[in-house]
C-alpha positions as CSV (number, residue, x, y, z in Angstrom):
1,M,-57.1,-166.9,-248.0
2,C,-57.6,-163.6,-249.7
3,L,-58.9,-165.4,-252.8
4,V,-61.5,-167.2,-250.6
5,A,-62.6,-164.0,-248.9
6,L,-62.9,-162.0,-252.0
7,T,-64.7,-164.8,-253.9
8,S,-67.2,-165.3,-251.0
9,F,-67.8,-161.6,-250.8
10,F,-68.5,-161.1,-254.5
11,I,-70.7,-164.2,-254.7
12,G,-72.6,-163.0,-251.6
13,A,-73.0,-159.4,-252.9
14,F,-74.2,-160.7,-256.3
15,L,-76.8,-163.1,-254.8
16,R,-78.0,-160.6,-252.2
17,F,-78.0,-157.4,-254.2
18,G,-77.9,-158.6,-257.7
19,I,-80.6,-161.1,-257.5
20,A,-82.5,-161.2,-254.2
21,T,-83.3,-157.5,-253.8
22,N,-83.0,-156.4,-257.4
23,P,-86.1,-154.4,-258.4
24,L,-85.3,-154.9,-262.1
25,I,-86.2,-158.6,-262.0
26,Q,-89.8,-158.9,-263.2
27,E,-92.1,-161.7,-262.1
28,T,-92.1,-163.0,-265.7
29,S,-88.3,-163.3,-265.7
30,S,-86.7,-166.7,-265.4
31,L,-84.8,-165.4,-262.3
32,A,-88.0,-164.5,-260.5
33,P,-88.3,-167.8,-258.5
34,L,-84.7,-167.6,-257.5
35,A,-85.0,-164.0,-256.5
36,A,-88.1,-164.7,-254.4
37,Y,-86.5,-167.7,-252.7
38,L,-83.3,-165.7,-251.9
39,S,-85.2,-162.7,-250.6
40,K,-87.2,-165.0,-248.3
41,N,-84.1,-166.7,-247.0
42,I,-81.6,-163.9,-246.6
43,K,-80.2,-165.2,-243.3
44,S,-79.7,-168.7,-244.8
45,L,-78.0,-167.1,-247.8
46,E,-75.6,-165.2,-245.5
47,V,-74.7,-168.3,-243.6
48,V,-74.1,-170.4,-246.7
49,V,-72.1,-167.7,-248.5
50,G,-70.3,-166.3,-245.4
51,V,-69.5,-169.5,-243.6
52,I,-70.1,-172.7,-245.5
53,L,-68.8,-171.6,-248.9
54,P,-65.4,-170.3,-247.5
55,I,-64.9,-173.5,-245.5
56,L,-65.6,-175.6,-248.6
57,M,-63.3,-173.5,-250.7
58,L,-60.5,-173.7,-248.1
59,L,-61.0,-177.5,-248.0
60,V,-60.8,-177.8,-251.8
61,L,-57.7,-175.6,-252.0
62,E,-56.1,-177.6,-249.2
63,R,-56.7,-180.8,-251.1
64,L,-55.5,-179.4,-254.4
65,K,-52.3,-177.9,-252.9
66,R,-49.7,-180.6,-252.4
67,G,-46.1,-180.2,-251.4
68,T,-44.2,-177.4,-249.7
69,D,-44.7,-173.8,-250.7
70,P,-41.5,-172.3,-252.2
71,G,-41.8,-169.3,-249.9
72,W,-41.7,-171.6,-246.9
73,T,-38.5,-173.2,-248.1
74,V,-36.9,-169.7,-248.5
75,L,-38.0,-168.8,-244.9
76,E,-36.7,-172.1,-243.5
77,D,-33.3,-171.7,-245.3
78,G,-33.0,-168.2,-243.9
79,R,-33.9,-169.3,-240.4
80,A,-31.3,-172.1,-240.5
81,L,-28.6,-169.7,-241.8
82,L,-29.4,-167.2,-239.1
83,Q,-29.4,-169.9,-236.4
84,S,-26.1,-171.3,-237.5
85,S,-24.5,-167.8,-237.6
86,I,-25.7,-167.2,-234.0
87,L,-24.3,-170.5,-232.8
88,E,-20.9,-169.8,-234.5
89,S,-20.5,-166.3,-233.1
90,N,-20.3,-167.6,-229.5
91,S,-20.9,-164.0,-228.3
92,P,-23.7,-163.4,-225.8
93,A,-26.7,-161.7,-227.2
94,S,-27.0,-158.1,-226.4
95,F,-30.1,-156.8,-224.7
96,D,-31.8,-153.8,-226.4
97,S,-34.0,-152.1,-223.8
98,F,-35.6,-149.6,-226.2
99,P,-38.7,-151.6,-227.1
100,A,-39.3,-152.5,-223.5
101,R,-38.9,-148.9,-222.4
102,M,-41.4,-147.8,-225.1
103,V,-44.0,-150.2,-223.8
104,M,-43.2,-149.1,-220.2
105,I,-43.7,-145.4,-221.1
106,S,-46.9,-146.2,-223.0
107,L,-48.2,-148.0,-220.0
108,L,-47.3,-145.1,-217.7
109,V,-49.0,-142.6,-219.9
110,M,-52.2,-144.8,-220.0
111,A,-52.0,-145.3,-216.2
112,V,-51.8,-141.6,-215.6
113,G,-54.7,-141.0,-217.9
114,M,-56.8,-143.7,-216.2
115,L,-55.9,-142.3,-212.7
116,A,-56.8,-138.8,-213.8
117,L,-60.0,-140.0,-215.3
118,G,-60.8,-142.0,-212.1
119,I,-60.2,-138.9,-209.9
120,F,-62.4,-136.6,-212.0
121,E,-65.1,-139.0,-213.0
122,T,-67.6,-140.3,-210.4
123,Q,-69.2,-143.1,-212.3
124,G,-67.2,-146.3,-212.4
125,R,-64.4,-144.8,-210.4
126,T,-63.3,-148.0,-208.7
127,V,-62.9,-149.9,-212.0
128,V,-61.0,-147.0,-213.7
129,L,-58.7,-146.4,-210.7
130,S,-58.1,-150.2,-210.4
131,F,-57.2,-150.4,-214.1
132,G,-54.8,-147.4,-213.7
133,V,-53.1,-149.1,-210.7
134,I,-52.7,-152.4,-212.7
135,L,-51.1,-150.5,-215.6
136,L,-48.7,-148.8,-213.1
137,L,-47.8,-152.2,-211.7
138,L,-47.2,-153.6,-215.2
139,A,-44.9,-150.7,-216.0
140,G,-43.0,-151.3,-212.7
141,V,-42.6,-155.0,-213.5
142,I,-41.2,-154.0,-217.0
143,Q,-38.8,-151.6,-215.3
144,L,-37.6,-154.3,-213.0
145,V,-37.0,-156.7,-215.9
146,I,-35.1,-154.0,-217.8
147,S,-32.9,-153.2,-214.9
148,K,-32.2,-156.9,-214.2
149,L,-31.4,-157.7,-217.8
150,G,-29.4,-154.5,-218.2
151,V,-27.2,-155.5,-215.3
152,A,-26.8,-159.1,-216.4
153,H,-25.6,-158.1,-219.9
154,K,-23.1,-155.4,-218.8
């Protein structure tokens, strides 16, 4: 994917800035007709190099690439090993509430900011206050889920 993006970028930059808008290409040069055509059709050049060329390159790479990538095999083996160790342990999974609490606190901080902005700003007050209330409700739902899951796993 990165190869396709970089190739498309460099081909586009070369055609656009190296040929189409290059002031060093003289009218007597063999590149003059190409430069004139490209400079007249900049939008078409952008579509071809930015959309069509990457799609064609991806199709060709997909056709050339056969079989399973070795990295995928390593990931699949690791997933199978992890799954088998979880099934063998027979212990219930513990619930870590830290990530959920981080999200909840972030939502609360944003909600307070939106509510303060809605109180002090007159333009678009309804939308901003509504957004603040929605963020407060989301934080409350996350707190309920944390408390339910925390009680269930104790």
